[in-house]
N, C-alpha and C positions, 0 to 999 in steps of 0.2 A: 129402214128404207122404203117407204110404200107404194114406189112404182117398180121394186125386182120382187120376183116370187122367194118365198122361203129359201130355197136350193141355193141360189144366186146369192142374196143377201149375205147367206153363209161363207160362202165360196169368197166373197167379193172381202168380209171382215179377216178370214184368215189371212188372203193374200195381204190385206193393209197390216196387219199384226207383223209377219215374215218380213215387210217390209221397215216396220217401224224395229224391229229387233235385229237387222243388218244396220240399219243406221245408229243403235243405239250405242255399236260398240267401234263407233267412227272418232274424228276429231272435232275441232270444233266447224268446221264446215257441214259435218254430218248432223252435228248436234241443233245446227240452224235450220236444216232443211227439216229435221224433224219435230220443230217447236212447227215449220209452216204447213207439217202436214196435219197438226194436231189442230193449229189453228184456221186453215181452211179446207174444212170437211165439203163434200158432194153436196149438190144443190139436194135439200129435203133432208139431208142427213144431219145427226147429230152423233158428234165424237168426244167421247169422255176423255180424260187424261189417261195416259198409260199407266196402271199400279207400278209401284217403287219395287226396287229389284229386291227381290225375295220374297214378293206378297204374290199370293195366288190369284187374289180378285179384289178389286176395288170397295173396301169397305166404307160403311156408311161412318159418319163421324158419332164417335160413340160419346155415352154421357160422360159429363165432368165426373171426377173422383174428390172427392172433400176429405180433407185432412185437419182434424183441429190439433193447433200448436199454439200454445201457450194461452190456451181461450178464444183464439178467434179462429176462423175458417180461411183454410188456404185451399183455393180450388187448382185443380190440375187436368187441360182435357189437351185433345188433339185430334188432328182429323179435319179438321176445318181448314185452316190457313197455311197455308205454305205444301201444298202436298207433293210436288214436284223435289222438295228435299229430300234427303234420305232419312230425316229423323226432324220432325218440328212438335216444338210444343207451347203450350201457353200457361204459365203460373199468374193466376191472381189472387190479391189478399189485400181486402178493404178493397178502395175503386181503383189501386195500383195492379198494372198489368203489364209482363213482360211476355213477348214472341221469341223465342229459341230456337233456330235451326242448325244442322250438322249435315256435312255433307263430307264426303272421302269420297278421294279418286280410288279406279280399280286399279291403276296401274301403277308400281312402285316407282318413287321419287329417286333421283339420284342423290340425296341428301344420304350422310351417315348417321341421322339420327331421326326422332319422330318430328315430321314438319308440321306441328300443330300449330294453328292462329286462332286465336282467340280476338275479337272484336266487339265491344260493347261502347255502343254509340247513345247518346243523350239526343232525343229528337225533343224540338222546340216545342212541337203542334203538341204532343203529351203531354205537355205541364199549361197547355193553351196560350203560349206564347210566341212571339215573331221574333227571330233571333236579330238582332240590331247592327251585323255587322253590313256593310256597304251592299252585299250582294244578299243581302236576307234570307241567307240559307244556312245550313251547318258546314262548316268547313273542318279545318282538321281537330285531331284529338286533343282535348283538353287533358289535363295532369289526371282527374279525377276518372276521367273512363280510362286512360291506360293502368292507370292502380288497380282499378276494379278488374280488366280486362286479366291483370297479373293474376289476381284472386282465384278467379274461374280457371284460369289454365293449370294453376296450382293444386287446383283441387279435383280436375279430371284427368290429368296428366298419368300420374301413376297408375292408374287403373288400367291404359293401352296395352297392348299384349309386350312381350318383349320380341325386340325386332319389328313391330309394324311402321314400318315408313314408307306410308301414304300419304301425302298430302291431306290434311283433314284440316275445315274451318267452320269455327265456332260462330255463329252472329246473334248478337242479342239486339230486338228491338224493341225499344220500349213503345208501348200501345195506350198506355194513361199513365199519369200520374197526378196521385189525388194529396200531395203536399202532405202527407200523415205518413203512410209508409215507404223506408227506400225499397228502393228497386234493386239493388246491388245484391243482396242475397236472394230473390227472388231469380236472377240471373241465371245464379248457381244451379239452383233445384231446376231451372228450364233447362241448361244444357246439360244435366242429369238426366234429367227425363227424354230429351230429342236425342240423346246418344244411346239408351236404354232401348228406347222404340224401334230405333232406325236398324239396319243390316252390319250395320258397321263394328266389326268385334271390340268390344269392351265389357271390361269386367265389373260394371257398376250394377244396381244402381248406387249413390251417395246421397245423402241429404245434408241441407246446410241452414244455420240458423242463428240470429243475431242476440247475442246474450249481454242485458245492461244488468245495473247494478243501484238502484235507485232507494236513497235511506236502510241501505243494509238488507234489501230484497232482490233476488234476481228476479230479472223480466224477460220471458223469449219473446225475441221480434219485436222491442219496442216501438212506441212509435217516435215521429221526431221530436213532439214535446219532451216524450221522456228521457228521451236520448240528451236533452237539452241539460238536462240537471242526472246524467247516470254518471258515476265515477270508473265506469267499465264501457268499454266498445269491443267484445269480444266476436271475431267470427268463427265457429264452428264447422267443420264438413266431415262430418261421418259415414262409415259404410258397416254394412252388415255386419251385426255381433258385436256392438257398442266399439268398432272401432274408429282409431281417429287417421284422417286423411290430411289434413290442413288446419293449423290455427294463424287467427292475426287478430292483435290485439293491441290497443290501447286504454292506459288505465292512470287512475288520477292517485300513483300510489300507495294502492292498495294491498293489503296484506295477503300475504304467501299462501293462508288455508282461506281465504274467501274466493281468490283468483281460483286455487283447486277446485272448489266446491263448483264453481260458475263452471267451468269445461265440463264434469262430469253431468251437471244439469242441461247444457247444450249436446252433450252426446247423447245422452237420454234422447230430448225430444227429436234428434236426426232420426232414430227410428222411425218413428212415425209417417216422416216423410219418406223415407225408403218404403214401407210397407206400401204406401198412396200409389208411389211410382209401380212396384211392381206388380199392383194390382191394374194399373193401366196398360203395362205390358202382356197381361194373361191375355186383358181386353181386346189388344191391337197391336201389339208388337210386332215386328217381322223376325223371321228368321236369319241370323246370322249370317254373313255370307263366307264363305271361303275364299280365303286370300291367296293369290297365285305364290308368293313364297314369304315366309319371316326371316327377317337378316340374323340369322344366328349363325355361330359357327360350328362346324360339323367337327362332331366329338374325334374322329381320327386324325383332323389335322390338331385340334386342341392337344390331344396327346401325343404328337410325335414334335410340339412347340413346348410341351411340358419337360421332354427328355433331353431336348438341346438346347435350352435356356434357364431350366430351374433353378439350377447351383448357381448360377452368375446372379440372376435377379434377385437371391435371397440374400447372397452377400451384398448387394447395394443396398437392398429394403433394412440390413441390420447392423450396417456400418454408420453409428451414428453421428461420425464426422461431416457427412453430405451435408451442405446446404441445398437450398431448392433449386439452383442453378445446377451444380454439381450432378444432383440426383438426377435430376432431368438429362442431363448429357449423359449419363452414365448408362440410363435404361433406354435413350435414343440410340446409341452406340449399339446394345444386345438386339434390339429390333431391329436393326439393318441389318445385323448380321442374320438372325433367326428368319427373317423374311426370305434373305436370300437364299439360304437352306432348304427353305417351305418350298420356295418356288420350282426349286431345280426337282423336289419328290413329288410335287402336285402341280404338275403344269398346267393341268387344265383348271384349277381352282381358281375362284373370282380373286381379284385384289382386296375385296373387303372381306372375305373369308380369311386369306393371309392375314390381315392387319388384325380383327377382331378375334382371331385365335390367339396371336400373343397379347391382347389386352384380356382376354378370358384367363390366362395364365398368368398375369400380372398381377390381375386383382384379385385372384385366390390366394396367391402367396402373401400377399399384403394383410388379403383381410385374417387369414390364419394365423398370423404373427400375432393378430392382436387376439383373436379370438382362444387361441391355444397357447400362447407363449406368454402371454401380457405385455409382449414389448410393443414399441412404436418406432416409427421410423428415427426419429431424431432423439431417441434414449430417454426419452420420460415416461414415468410412469401413466397410468390412465386417467389419471383426476389430477396432475401438476399443470401451473400453468407455465409460459413459456418467458422467458426473461421482459421486466417492463421496465423502460425508461421515460422520465416523462421531464419535460420544460414549458416555462411558461416566459410569458414577455419576451418573445424572439427577435422582433423589431419595438422599437419606441414609437414611430411614429402609427402604428398600428391601435386602433381601440383595445383590442385585447387577440392574444393570438398563445398558442400551445403547440406543442409538440409530444406524440404518444406514440411510442414503440414498441411493438411487441412482439420479440423474434425478428421476423425477416417481414412482417407487416408494419409500416410507417404512415403514420398519418401526422403530415407537416404542414406547417401554413395553416391550421385549424384555427381562421380567423374570426374576428366577430369584429361587424362594423355596426354602428348607430345611424339613423336617419331620421326625418323628420315622422309625423304620424301618417302625412300625406303617401308616404313611401310605401306604403303597407299593400298586401296585395288584396288587388280588388275584385271579387269574383264577380262575372258575369249575371246577368237576367238570366239566362236558362239554368247555369250552373246552382244558381239559389231556388229557383224553382224545382228544378227537378230533385238534387241532393241534398241543398237546404247548405249548401256551402257559403260561408259570409267571409267578410273579411279578415285578416290575420295579419298582426304586428309582428309575429315572429317564423321565420323561415329557416330550413338550413339545405344547402346546394351542397351537392357530392361531386367530387371528379375522379374520373379514375382515366388517365391518360394512358397509352400504350406502352410507354417505358416502365410503368409502373410494374410490367412483369416482361419485360427485357424482349417486347415485341415492336414491330410498325405496324402504323394505321394510321387512319385518314382522323384527322382531329374536326369534327364537326360540332354539331348540336348535341343537346341531350338524348343520351338513347334510353330504352325502357327501362334497363339494368341499373342504369347511374338514379334515375328517379325512382324508381323502387326504393334502392338503398338510400336513399338521399332522405325519402321520405319516412323510413325505418326507422332511422338518426333523431330524425323532427318529432316523429313523434315520443322516441324516448326522454327527450331533452324540455316537451314544449309545458309537462305538467311542472316543473321547478321553475318556470319564468313567471315572476308576479303579473298579476293582471294590471294593475295601474301603471306599470311602466313607462314612464313617457317618451320613448322612442320606438321606433321599428327597427328591431333585431335582425339581421341577416348573417348566418353564421355560412362559411364555409370551409369543407373537408376536401381537401386533395391529395390526393393515396399517391405516395412517391414508391413506395415499395408495397407489393400485396401477396403475401401466402395465407391467405385466410383469414374471415371475419374480418374484414375491412369495414362493414357499415358498425360493426360495436366497436372497432377504436375510432370511429368518426364519433361514436356519443361521447366516449371516454374523454377524447380530445376535446370536442363541444364545451363540454363540461369543463375542463380545465379553461379554455379558452374565453367560458361567460365567467368565471369569477375571475379571472385576471383582467377584465374590463371593467370590476368592478359593479357585473350585475348583481343584483340581491337576490340570488337564486336562495330558493328553501335550503337544497343539499345537495349535494353532488350527486353525479349518476354514470354509473358502469355499466356494460356489456359484456359478455362473452358469448360464443357458439358452440355446442354440445352436439358431440357427433355419433353416431348407433351404427354398431357391426352386428350386423346378423347370423344366424342359421338357422334355416328351414330346412323344414322334414321332405322329404320330396314328394313321398304321397299326400300329404293336407295340403301342403305348403304353412303350416304352422309356424311359429317361431319358436325354435326348440332351445334356443341359447342367442345371448346378445351382450355387447360390451357398450358402454357409455364413456364417451372419450371429452374430455375438459379441454377446453381452447383446440379447437382442430386447425391442423394444418393444411392448405390447398390440397393437397392429394389425399386426404383424412376425408375431405369434403368429394372428391372426385369419386374414389372408391367407396366411399360408406352410403349408409342407406337412410341417412337423415339429417339438415343442417337448421339444429334449433336454436336460433339468437333468443336471446332473452338479455332486459335493460332493465337498472332501476337504480332505487338508493340503499341504505343500508336497512331501512325502515320496509320497503315495498316493492312492487312490481309496477313498471310503466310504459315497458312495449314488451313484444313476442309475438314471434314469425318463426313457422314450423313449415318446413318443406319435406316431404317424402319423399323418396323413390319407389317405395313399396307402396302397395296396392290398403294399406291399413298397421296401423297397430295398435297395442292393446294399450287401455287407461292408466295402465302399471307403470310402463315403459317413461310418459309422459309425464306422471309425478314423480321419478325417479329424477328424470331429468332436470326437471325444475327443483328439485331439491340439488341434485349437484350443479346445478347451474348458482344457486342462490350463495353457495359455499364460497363458489370461484368469484362471484361477484363480491362479496365482503372484501375476501384476498386483495382483488385490485383496488379497491375503494381505500384501504390499507397503503398501498404501495404510491396512490395516487395524493391521501392527503399528507403525506411526507414533504411532496413540494408545493400545493397550495392547499391546506384545508377548509379556507374559508374564502368567501370573497372578498375584496379590497375594498376598504371602507370606503373611498372616492375614486371617480373614475379619472381616466389619464388627464392632465392639463392640454393634451392635444386634442380632445372629445370636445364632442358638439355642447354647447348650452341650449337652455330650452329656457323662457322666461312669459311671463303673461303679461301683458298691457289691457288694462281698463278704459276702455275708450268710452266715454259718455254719448249718448245719441246724438246732443248739439256739437259734438268734435268728429261723429265719425266721418262725416262729409270733407272736410278738412283732411282728416286722416287718409280717406281711401283715393280723394281728389276725383275728379272727373274722367268717367269710365277706367274708373281703378288706375288709374295714372301714377299716381302715387305708389300705390303699393307694386305696381309690376316695376318702377321704378327704385323702389328698393328693395327689390330681390333682385333686381339683375346687376344694380352697383355691390351689393354688400353679398350676394350669395347668400342669403337668408330664406327660409322658406314661411310664409304666415298664413297662419290659419284662422278662420274664426268659429269658435268654440260658442260662443252664444248671441245674444242682441249686443252685449256692451263687454264683451270677452275676445281679446286675441292673442293666440298663441305664436312665438316668435320662434322658430328652431335656427340656429347657428351653428353652422359645422365646425367652427372654430370659434374659441376668446374674442379673438381679434377681430372676428366679422361680426358679433356682438356688438363689440365697442362703436364699430362703425356704424351699423344698424340705431344704437340708441343716438348719435349724433343725426343720423339723417331724420327721425322721426323729431325731434328735439327742433331741428331746421325746418319742417313743415306746419307744426303745429307752434312754433313763435309766437305766431301772429293772432291766434285765437284762444289767448289767456282767458283763464276761466275766473271771475271778480264774486268773491261773497256777495252777491246783490239781494237785497232787502225785499220780499215779495210788498208790494203795494205802496213802495217809497216813490220819488218823484226822481228822476235825472234829468240833467240838462245833456242832452243828444245834439250833435252836428250832422248838420245832411252832408252828403259825399255824392250821392247823384240823384238827377230827378227822371223819374220812370212813367210810363202811362198809368200803372198800377199803382202808381204809390212815390213815396221817397226812401232812398237807402240810409241808413243813419249810422253814428257811433258813437258808442257811449263813452270809450276811453279812446285814446289816440290809435293805440296798437291790435285794436280791436276789428274782426271781421264785419265789415257792414251787413247789417242786418234790413230786411224790408218793413216800412212802416207801408200797411197799405192804406189805401182812400179810403176805407171806410171807420178806420180809426185816427183821420185828421183832424174831423171836423164835425159837429153835432149834425150841419147840412150833408146832403147827399152831393157829393162832387166827383166829375167826370176824369180830372186831371188836377195836379196839387198846384199848376200854375195859377187856377181860380184864388187858391188864399194867396197867392203871392210868395213863395214858397222860394228860395232861390240856393243854391249849391254854396256852402260855407255858413250858412245861418244856421243859430242855434236856438232849438224850440224844445220846451217842456214833454217831457213824456212820462209816465207810469207804466214800472216793470210788474206785470201779472204772472212771472214763473216762466218755463219754458212748456212748448207742447209735450204731452207725454208722448205720441205717436213718432215724431220726427225729431223731437230736441229742439226745436226754432223757437227764439226767444219772443215772447210775447208783451207787446207795446201799446201804448194808446196813450193819443195827445187828446182825445174825445174827451174821454173820459173829466178833465184836466176842467172843461169848461162850464162842468156844474159846479157848484156852492158848496164845495168839501174841503176841508183843513186840509193840508198837505204837507209834506216834510221832506224837503229838498236834498237832495245828495250829491256830492261833489265824488269824481272820482280822477285820482292821479296817473299816471302812463304806469305801464307793468312790464317789465323784463321778460325775458323770455322762460317760459317752464324749466322746470327740474323734473324731470322723472322720480317718481317715488318720493319728491319732498311737499312738504306742508307750504299752500299758500297762504304769505301774510296778510292778514287785514291792511288796506290803505284806504277805506272810503271813510269819510267825515260826515258829518252833519249838520245842518244848519235850519235856523225855523224859521 
């Protein structure tokens, strides 16, 4: 400030910092006043943004860090944009750039879990487009945005400290999209960089790459064009020391060895990104904050809970006669008794500490049974499947239906519905420009009502979990759907009972339903979930021992460390999804899980084949029908009608859907054979007056005038023909302005010469003028015609006279 002496300016600056520091700990009003103080400095003074928490001074934007991944350069930068956020990073590959911010509150949340929210939003401006909705702005989240947010969440959540229950939000903002590089993997790396650079406690960084497989060659971060011909779409998130954090894959039924090789290659390339983020953190990273409290159970209360409840819990977990409901009820009864006793002994303990202490004891007992005694709570060994039952053709009126039950996980009414190609999912312009998502004619919708777990809940629209599970089952089945199938296929999977791995049960039930519907799938698909129980060293945190569990229960998923879901055919893999609760596992465990899942998958397919081994040769009689109609250009106007009146009437009266395939071909979809029969009759009726007669090019015919117009006369060559215009220019050698100049009248017969049809609009070309020249002509006489027969040959009915 030039008007203050040096000492006064320093004092004023000090007071200002004290004021800002006091407001920083306040609530929303204090935060607003802090912004006003920052935005409204005294006259002549320049106030810079306050440094982030944990930072000693405001550093200048550091130089970007460039990492070479798969032969292309990925650029990581920070310090220029969104500096008020706890952490901010920009990741750029090619001309695609994503900015990710991370903010976490300093006061704990009331939630008893990690309240992490990840929002990935597609920006129309990033793709150079304007939204086409009525507001011309981005509205609700699309399926692609939600699924990408889930992938980011699953990649970063395992690395937060245990008991860190502080509201944390990750926002991914697309800055630019070049249509070549997908931004979703960049968003994962951006989230990793933003958290690593911030003062938020987080045990990162991680790196993420996409792996494609084109002509047998693995490609890292393939372009959108390369992905269109890739047999694999694998997203790998890796931690330091070649650890795996998250896997998400869709595959075109590729072999197990190719899939394992792609994972190894992907993990290897993630290490380069991790090193780049670590270099960025050295240059600009903030000191991690000291949190008020981590919500973990006190050792003293845990030991007391163990003495009170160990034997009771052990007895429940070793009693294999329990099912899900009875086991949960028995454990809850022990919980209530133990918590009351703990409250008496520790009256000053918080409710969460009492509850968590019991959870720690239950978890340790359950995990030790698996690790030390190789025992599971339902009596199975580590690699056994639950009992599986399959049924098909549950209801005859449905196009296809199946029941798949595995233990107490029941997916019933896994139904298949056929509809017209017009019913396929149409992607909006922004999704196509940003993510490359196009129309799809196969979809799987997953429903999880509250009664499936004996609960009461509000039945609303689809939530994020249902969308994610449905997308996984859809990816598992999509590779076996024929590309040229004439219908749009919708599979609905309604979970009626759930005790683990309902998404993989949806894949199994969906495969059976598709075969029951007569869809010529290439092979059957089965899926299974593999769990993991580990024992880690107290000093280094490394995994000392572990057990893999085949076909996990819900409680094994809850107390376990991994949910490894894999689906595929007897030949290869079609889908994979790996969720971890650990900050990473070695590749060796992933390879063993794939091998164990492959063996279980084959066993499930054998059981499914006993019910239905191959698709039915024909679709059900009650199913829809598709027929193709060839409409010559000369008949198109009559077929469609003015303002598409005939088509609209056809669809309204019969329920069919008419699609325009090309210039002269239409596809008619009817929901039932009877509807198609009605459509045929309707088409015959509207076309009966426009019969095609085999006219001879250059022949002369007798035409009857039906109407006099200013531009010419309307004539018919035969009685049931739609009149065509004979223009004034073709009536006489002389130039006339009205047909009355020649004395023509309605009903009069004239001779005309036929010159075929106009190639552009199909109109008949006739001329009377040409007959006035001294040329030899052949006169043709046409008889009346009956209504057309669709698909039948037209008989010859013209006679000639010289």
